[in-house]
VEXLODREN-707055 format. One record per residue (C-alpha): residue in three letters; x, y, z negated. Coordinates in Angstrom, 3 decimals. Layout:
% VEXLODREN-707055
<r><residuo>ALA</residuo><xx>X</xx><yy>Y</yy><zz>Z</zz></r>
...
//
This chain:
% VEXLODREN-707055
<r><residuo>MET</residuo><xx>16.017</xx><yy>18.109</yy><zz>-8.137</zz></r>
<r><residuo>LEU</residuo><xx>12.345</xx><yy>19.033</yy><zz>-7.582</zz></r>
<r><residuo>LYS</residuo><xx>12.991</xx><yy>18.822</yy><zz>-3.846</zz></r>
<r><residuo>GLN</residuo><xx>14.205</xx><yy>15.236</yy><zz>-4.229</zz></r>
<r><residuo>TYR</residuo><xx>11.103</xx><yy>14.258</yy><zz>-6.178</zz></r>
<r><residuo>LEU</residuo><xx>8.955</xx><yy>15.808</yy><zz>-3.444</zz></r>
<r><residuo>TYR</residuo><xx>10.820</xx><yy>13.661</yy><zz>-0.902</zz></r>
<r><residuo>ILE</residuo><xx>10.093</xx><yy>10.596</yy><zz>-3.039</zz></r>
<r><residuo>LEU</residuo><xx>6.410</xx><yy>11.568</yy><zz>-3.193</zz></r>
<r><residuo>ALA</residuo><xx>6.211</xx><yy>12.089</yy><zz>0.575</zz></r>
<r><residuo>ILE</residuo><xx>8.174</xx><yy>8.975</yy><zz>1.544</zz></r>
<r><residuo>SER</residuo><xx>6.050</xx><yy>6.773</yy><zz>-0.689</zz></r>
<r><residuo>ALA</residuo><xx>2.954</xx><yy>7.852</yy><zz>1.282</zz></r>
<r><residuo>VAL</residuo><xx>4.437</xx><yy>6.816</yy><zz>4.655</zz></r>
<r><residuo>PRO</residuo><xx>3.107</xx><yy>3.527</yy><zz>6.074</zz></r>
<r><residuo>VAL</residuo><xx>5.495</xx><yy>0.553</yy><zz>5.980</zz></r>
<r><residuo>ILE</residuo><xx>8.118</xx><yy>2.485</yy><zz>3.954</zz></r>
<r><residuo>GLU</residuo><xx>5.934</xx><yy>3.303</yy><zz>0.933</zz></r>
<r><residuo>GLN</residuo><xx>7.423</xx><yy>2.486</yy><zz>-2.481</zz></r>
<r><residuo>ARG</residuo><xx>9.814</xx><yy>-0.062</yy><zz>-0.969</zz></r>
<r><residuo>GLY</residuo><xx>11.823</xx><yy>2.816</yy><zz>0.463</zz></r>
<r><residuo>ALA</residuo><xx>11.033</xx><yy>5.650</yy><zz>-1.922</zz></r>
<r><residuo>ILE</residuo><xx>12.048</xx><yy>4.011</yy><zz>-5.202</zz></r>
<r><residuo>PRO</residuo><xx>15.471</xx><yy>2.742</yy><zz>-4.025</zz></r>
<r><residuo>LEU</residuo><xx>16.117</xx><yy>6.164</yy><zz>-2.485</zz></r>
<r><residuo>GLY</residuo><xx>15.369</xx><yy>7.929</yy><zz>-5.765</zz></r>
<r><residuo>ILE</residuo><xx>17.192</xx><yy>5.527</yy><zz>-8.063</zz></r>
<r><residuo>LEU</residuo><xx>20.161</xx><yy>4.387</yy><zz>-5.979</zz></r>
<r><residuo>LEU</residuo><xx>20.870</xx><yy>7.337</yy><zz>-3.701</zz></r>
<r><residuo>TYR</residuo><xx>19.626</xx><yy>10.391</yy><zz>-5.595</zz></r>
<r><residuo>LYS</residuo><xx>20.470</xx><yy>8.883</yy><zz>-9.040</zz></r>
<r><residuo>LEU</residuo><xx>17.197</xx><yy>10.182</yy><zz>-10.511</zz></r>
<r><residuo>ASP</residuo><xx>15.457</xx><yy>8.960</yy><zz>-13.654</zz></r>
<r><residuo>PRO</residuo><xx>13.980</xx><yy>5.514</yy><zz>-12.795</zz></r>
<r><residuo>VAL</residuo><xx>10.800</xx><yy>6.037</yy><zz>-14.832</zz></r>
<r><residuo>LEU</residuo><xx>10.019</xx><yy>9.373</yy><zz>-13.193</zz></r>
<r><residuo>VAL</residuo><xx>10.891</xx><yy>8.040</yy><zz>-9.732</zz></r>
<r><residuo>THR</residuo><xx>8.516</xx><yy>5.116</yy><zz>-10.318</zz></r>
<r><residuo>LEU</residuo><xx>5.675</xx><yy>7.391</yy><zz>-11.443</zz></r>
<r><residuo>VAL</residuo><xx>6.145</xx><yy>9.861</yy><zz>-8.578</zz></r>
<r><residuo>SER</residuo><xx>6.393</xx><yy>7.055</yy><zz>-6.024</zz></r>
<r><residuo>TYR</residuo><xx>3.308</xx><yy>5.359</yy><zz>-7.450</zz></r>
<r><residuo>ALA</residuo><xx>1.327</xx><yy>8.607</yy><zz>-7.216</zz></r>
<r><residuo>GLY</residuo><xx>2.529</xx><yy>9.219</yy><zz>-3.665</zz></r>
<r><residuo>SER</residuo><xx>1.672</xx><yy>5.716</yy><zz>-2.535</zz></r>
<r><residuo>LEU</residuo><xx>-1.922</xx><yy>6.131</yy><zz>-3.731</zz></r>
<r><residuo>ILE</residuo><xx>-2.546</xx><yy>9.316</yy><zz>-1.708</zz></r>
<r><residuo>PRO</residuo><xx>-3.345</xx><yy>7.491</yy><zz>1.562</zz></r>
<r><residuo>MET</residuo><xx>-5.542</xx><yy>4.927</yy><zz>-0.208</zz></r>
<r><residuo>PHE</residuo><xx>-8.494</xx><yy>7.322</yy><zz>-0.415</zz></r>
<r><residuo>PHE</residuo><xx>-8.219</xx><yy>8.301</yy><zz>3.254</zz></r>
<r><residuo>VAL</residuo><xx>-7.902</xx><yy>4.732</yy><zz>4.475</zz></r>
<r><residuo>ILE</residuo><xx>-10.720</xx><yy>3.300</yy><zz>2.359</zz></r>
<r><residuo>TYR</residuo><xx>-13.167</xx><yy>6.116</yy><zz>3.151</zz></r>
<r><residuo>CYS</residuo><xx>-12.243</xx><yy>6.958</yy><zz>6.748</zz></r>
<r><residuo>PHE</residuo><xx>-11.066</xx><yy>3.685</yy><zz>8.245</zz></r>
<r><residuo>THR</residuo><xx>-14.501</xx><yy>2.066</yy><zz>8.499</zz></r>
<r><residuo>PRO</residuo><xx>-16.187</xx><yy>4.998</yy><zz>10.298</zz></r>
<r><residuo>ILE</residuo><xx>-13.256</xx><yy>5.271</yy><zz>12.698</zz></r>
<r><residuo>PHE</residuo><xx>-13.326</xx><yy>1.513</yy><zz>13.290</zz></r>
<r><residuo>LYS</residuo><xx>-17.078</xx><yy>1.594</yy><zz>13.965</zz></r>
<r><residuo>TRP</residuo><xx>-16.553</xx><yy>4.517</yy><zz>16.351</zz></r>
<r><residuo>LEU</residuo><xx>-14.168</xx><yy>2.295</yy><zz>18.339</zz></r>
<r><residuo>SER</residuo><xx>-17.045</xx><yy>-0.090</yy><zz>19.019</zz></r>
<r><residuo>THR</residuo><xx>-18.905</xx><yy>2.682</yy><zz>20.852</zz></r>
<r><residuo>LYS</residuo><xx>-16.047</xx><yy>3.381</yy><zz>23.283</zz></r>
<r><residuo>LYS</residuo><xx>-16.014</xx><yy>1.029</yy><zz>26.235</zz></r>
<r><residuo>ILE</residuo><xx>-12.252</xx><yy>1.246</yy><zz>26.745</zz></r>
<r><residuo>LEU</residuo><xx>-11.565</xx><yy>0.403</yy><zz>23.061</zz></r>
<r><residuo>LYS</residuo><xx>-14.333</xx><yy>-2.162</yy><zz>22.529</zz></r>
<r><residuo>TRP</residuo><xx>-11.945</xx><yy>-5.063</yy><zz>23.188</zz></r>
<r><residuo>PHE</residuo><xx>-9.795</xx><yy>-3.960</yy><zz>20.243</zz></r>
<r><residuo>TYR</residuo><xx>-12.830</xx><yy>-3.609</yy><zz>17.995</zz></r>
<r><residuo>ASP</residuo><xx>-14.089</xx><yy>-7.082</yy><zz>18.985</zz></r>
<r><residuo>PHE</residuo><xx>-10.640</xx><yy>-8.648</yy><zz>18.447</zz></r>
<r><residuo>VAL</residuo><xx>-10.208</xx><yy>-7.208</yy><zz>14.957</zz></r>
<r><residuo>ASP</residuo><xx>-13.829</xx><yy>-7.801</yy><zz>13.974</zz></r>
<r><residuo>ASN</residuo><xx>-13.562</xx><yy>-11.445</yy><zz>15.013</zz></r>
<r><residuo>LYS</residuo><xx>-10.359</xx><yy>-11.949</yy><zz>12.993</zz></r>
<r><residuo>VAL</residuo><xx>-11.883</xx><yy>-10.291</yy><zz>9.938</zz></r>
<r><residuo>ARG</residuo><xx>-15.055</xx><yy>-12.356</yy><zz>10.094</zz></r>
<r><residuo>LYS</residuo><xx>-13.067</xx><yy>-15.619</yy><zz>10.316</zz></r>
<r><residuo>GLY</residuo><xx>-11.116</xx><yy>-14.872</yy><zz>7.147</zz></r>
<r><residuo>LYS</residuo><xx>-13.840</xx><yy>-13.005</yy><zz>5.295</zz></r>
<r><residuo>GLU</residuo><xx>-15.073</xx><yy>-15.968</yy><zz>3.245</zz></r>
<r><residuo>LYS</residuo><xx>-11.618</xx><yy>-16.734</yy><zz>1.836</zz></r>
<r><residuo>VAL</residuo><xx>-10.915</xx><yy>-13.110</yy><zz>1.005</zz></r>
<r><residuo>GLU</residuo><xx>-14.332</xx><yy>-12.599</yy><zz>-0.578</zz></r>
<r><residuo>ARG</residuo><xx>-13.722</xx><yy>-15.567</yy><zz>-2.869</zz></r>
<r><residuo>TYR</residuo><xx>-10.527</xx><yy>-13.998</yy><zz>-4.244</zz></r>
<r><residuo>GLU</residuo><xx>-11.212</xx><yy>-10.374</yy><zz>-3.304</zz></r>
<r><residuo>VAL</residuo><xx>-10.038</xx><yy>-8.438</yy><zz>-6.379</zz></r>
<r><residuo>ILE</residuo><xx>-7.156</xx><yy>-10.662</yy><zz>-7.488</zz></r>
<r><residuo>GLY</residuo><xx>-6.208</xx><yy>-11.538</yy><zz>-3.909</zz></r>
<r><residuo>LEU</residuo><xx>-6.012</xx><yy>-7.918</yy><zz>-2.825</zz></r>
<r><residuo>THR</residuo><xx>-4.093</xx><yy>-6.992</yy><zz>-5.980</zz></r>
<r><residuo>ILE</residuo><xx>-1.490</xx><yy>-9.687</yy><zz>-5.338</zz></r>
<r><residuo>PHE</residuo><xx>-1.283</xx><yy>-8.782</yy><zz>-1.647</zz></r>
<r><residuo>VAL</residuo><xx>-0.536</xx><yy>-5.130</yy><zz>-2.458</zz></r>
<r><residuo>ALA</residuo><xx>1.829</xx><yy>-6.078</yy><zz>-5.309</zz></r>
<r><residuo>ILE</residuo><xx>4.182</xx><yy>-8.083</yy><zz>-3.092</zz></r>
<r><residuo>PRO</residuo><xx>6.916</xx><yy>-5.610</yy><zz>-2.078</zz></r>
<r><residuo>LEU</residuo><xx>7.435</xx><yy>-6.865</yy><zz>1.469</zz></r>
<r><residuo>PRO</residuo><xx>6.911</xx><yy>-5.230</yy><zz>4.871</zz></r>
<r><residuo>MET</residuo><xx>3.280</xx><yy>-5.232</yy><zz>6.039</zz></r>
<r><residuo>THR</residuo><xx>1.961</xx><yy>-5.478</yy><zz>2.493</zz></r>
<r><residuo>GLY</residuo><xx>1.294</xx><yy>-2.502</yy><zz>0.292</zz></r>
<r><residuo>VAL</residuo><xx>-1.196</xx><yy>0.286</yy><zz>-0.182</zz></r>
<r><residuo>TRP</residuo><xx>-1.818</xx><yy>1.129</yy><zz>3.486</zz></r>
<r><residuo>THR</residuo><xx>-2.376</xx><yy>-2.451</yy><zz>4.578</zz></r>
<r><residuo>GLY</residuo><xx>-4.265</xx><yy>-3.411</yy><zz>1.428</zz></r>
<r><residuo>SER</residuo><xx>-6.585</xx><yy>-0.430</yy><zz>1.830</zz></r>
<r><residuo>ALA</residuo><xx>-7.165</xx><yy>-1.294</yy><zz>5.480</zz></r>
<r><residuo>VAL</residuo><xx>-7.988</xx><yy>-4.886</yy><zz>4.546</zz></r>
<r><residuo>ALA</residuo><xx>-10.460</xx><yy>-3.658</yy><zz>1.919</zz></r>
<r><residuo>ALA</residuo><xx>-12.070</xx><yy>-1.316</yy><zz>4.455</zz></r>
<r><residuo>PHE</residuo><xx>-12.264</xx><yy>-4.033</yy><zz>7.132</zz></r>
<r><residuo>MET</residuo><xx>-13.827</xx><yy>-6.421</yy><zz>4.648</zz></r>
<r><residuo>GLN</residuo><xx>-16.263</xx><yy>-3.703</yy><zz>3.549</zz></r>
<r><residuo>MET</residuo><xx>-15.191</xx><yy>-4.364</yy><zz>-0.003</zz></r>
<r><residuo>ASN</residuo><xx>-16.850</xx><yy>-2.400</yy><zz>-2.786</zz></r>
<r><residuo>LYS</residuo><xx>-14.899</xx><yy>0.878</yy><zz>-2.918</zz></r>
<r><residuo>LYS</residuo><xx>-14.509</xx><yy>0.837</yy><zz>-6.700</zz></r>
<r><residuo>LYS</residuo><xx>-13.129</xx><yy>-2.729</yy><zz>-6.612</zz></r>
<r><residuo>ALA</residuo><xx>-10.845</xx><yy>-1.758</yy><zz>-3.722</zz></r>
<r><residuo>PHE</residuo><xx>-9.471</xx><yy>1.274</yy><zz>-5.607</zz></r>
<r><residuo>ILE</residuo><xx>-8.846</xx><yy>-0.805</yy><zz>-8.722</zz></r>
<r><residuo>SER</residuo><xx>-7.232</xx><yy>-3.696</yy><zz>-6.823</zz></r>
<r><residuo>VAL</residuo><xx>-4.986</xx><yy>-1.479</yy><zz>-4.718</zz></r>
<r><residuo>SER</residuo><xx>-4.022</xx><yy>0.713</yy><zz>-7.697</zz></r>
<r><residuo>ILE</residuo><xx>-3.069</xx><yy>-2.242</yy><zz>-9.891</zz></r>
<r><residuo>GLY</residuo><xx>-1.190</xx><yy>-3.902</yy><zz>-7.035</zz></r>
<r><residuo>ALA</residuo><xx>0.712</xx><yy>-0.687</yy><zz>-6.334</zz></r>
<r><residuo>ALA</residuo><xx>1.643</xx><yy>-0.367</yy><zz>-10.016</zz></r>
<r><residuo>ILE</residuo><xx>2.959</xx><yy>-3.936</yy><zz>-10.118</zz></r>
<r><residuo>SER</residuo><xx>4.904</xx><yy>-3.362</yy><zz>-6.904</zz></r>
<r><residuo>ALA</residuo><xx>6.425</xx><yy>-0.141</yy><zz>-8.255</zz></r>
<r><residuo>ILE</residuo><xx>7.547</xx><yy>-1.875</yy><zz>-11.443</zz></r>
<r><residuo>VAL</residuo><xx>9.059</xx><yy>-4.826</yy><zz>-9.548</zz></r>
<r><residuo>ILE</residuo><xx>10.961</xx><yy>-2.547</yy><zz>-7.162</zz></r>
<r><residuo>THR</residuo><xx>12.188</xx><yy>-0.350</yy><zz>-10.015</zz></r>
<r><residuo>VAL</residuo><xx>13.448</xx><yy>-3.325</yy><zz>-12.018</zz></r>
<r><residuo>ILE</residuo><xx>15.251</xx><yy>-4.675</yy><zz>-8.953</zz></r>
<r><residuo>CYS</residuo><xx>16.824</xx><yy>-1.279</yy><zz>-8.209</zz></r>
<r><residuo>TYR</residuo><xx>17.862</xx><yy>-0.697</yy><zz>-11.791</zz></r>
<r><residuo>VAL</residuo><xx>19.013</xx><yy>-4.195</yy><zz>-12.755</zz></r>
<r><residuo>ALA</residuo><xx>20.495</xx><yy>-5.614</yy><zz>-9.537</zz></r>
<r><residuo>PRO</residuo><xx>23.400</xx><yy>-3.145</yy><zz>-9.268</zz></r>
<r><residuo>LYS</residuo><xx>24.294</xx><yy>-3.722</yy><zz>-12.937</zz></r>
<r><residuo>LEU</residuo><xx>24.276</xx><yy>-7.507</yy><zz>-12.440</zz></r>
<r><residuo>LEU</residuo><xx>26.467</xx><yy>-7.118</yy><zz>-9.368</zz></r>
<r><residuo>GLY</residuo><xx>28.924</xx><yy>-4.909</yy><zz>-11.259</zz></r>
<r><residuo>TYR</residuo><xx>28.140</xx><yy>-1.557</yy><zz>-9.585</zz></r>
//
């Protein structure tokens, strides 16, 4: 059983899959305790947040110094600058909601990258991403626990 919880922890830290894959795996396939699966998945999903928020910006800036990668840096930087005003207006609540929506290309990895790109205050970014991840975990858990019962499984 410990091995299954370690899988849940690891899977929840994988980009794109995150909690959206880890929680259903734990609840529906492994038949583990939904509360513990939610907590383990939440913890696992937060692991990459620190790396992305602290390391993404220096790596991104490094790209600007490499001639062959400068086009990518300029493309992303231009996109970020265009949308920066809107995001700054709603930064904490907007990022929280973005991370909370359990759909592909939203979540902790993407939310942390957005915060890093926007050079958001790290404390605000941690709080926003953490709250969004908690909301997402709860939503996914409720769906995984309630949906099969409503469908008669």
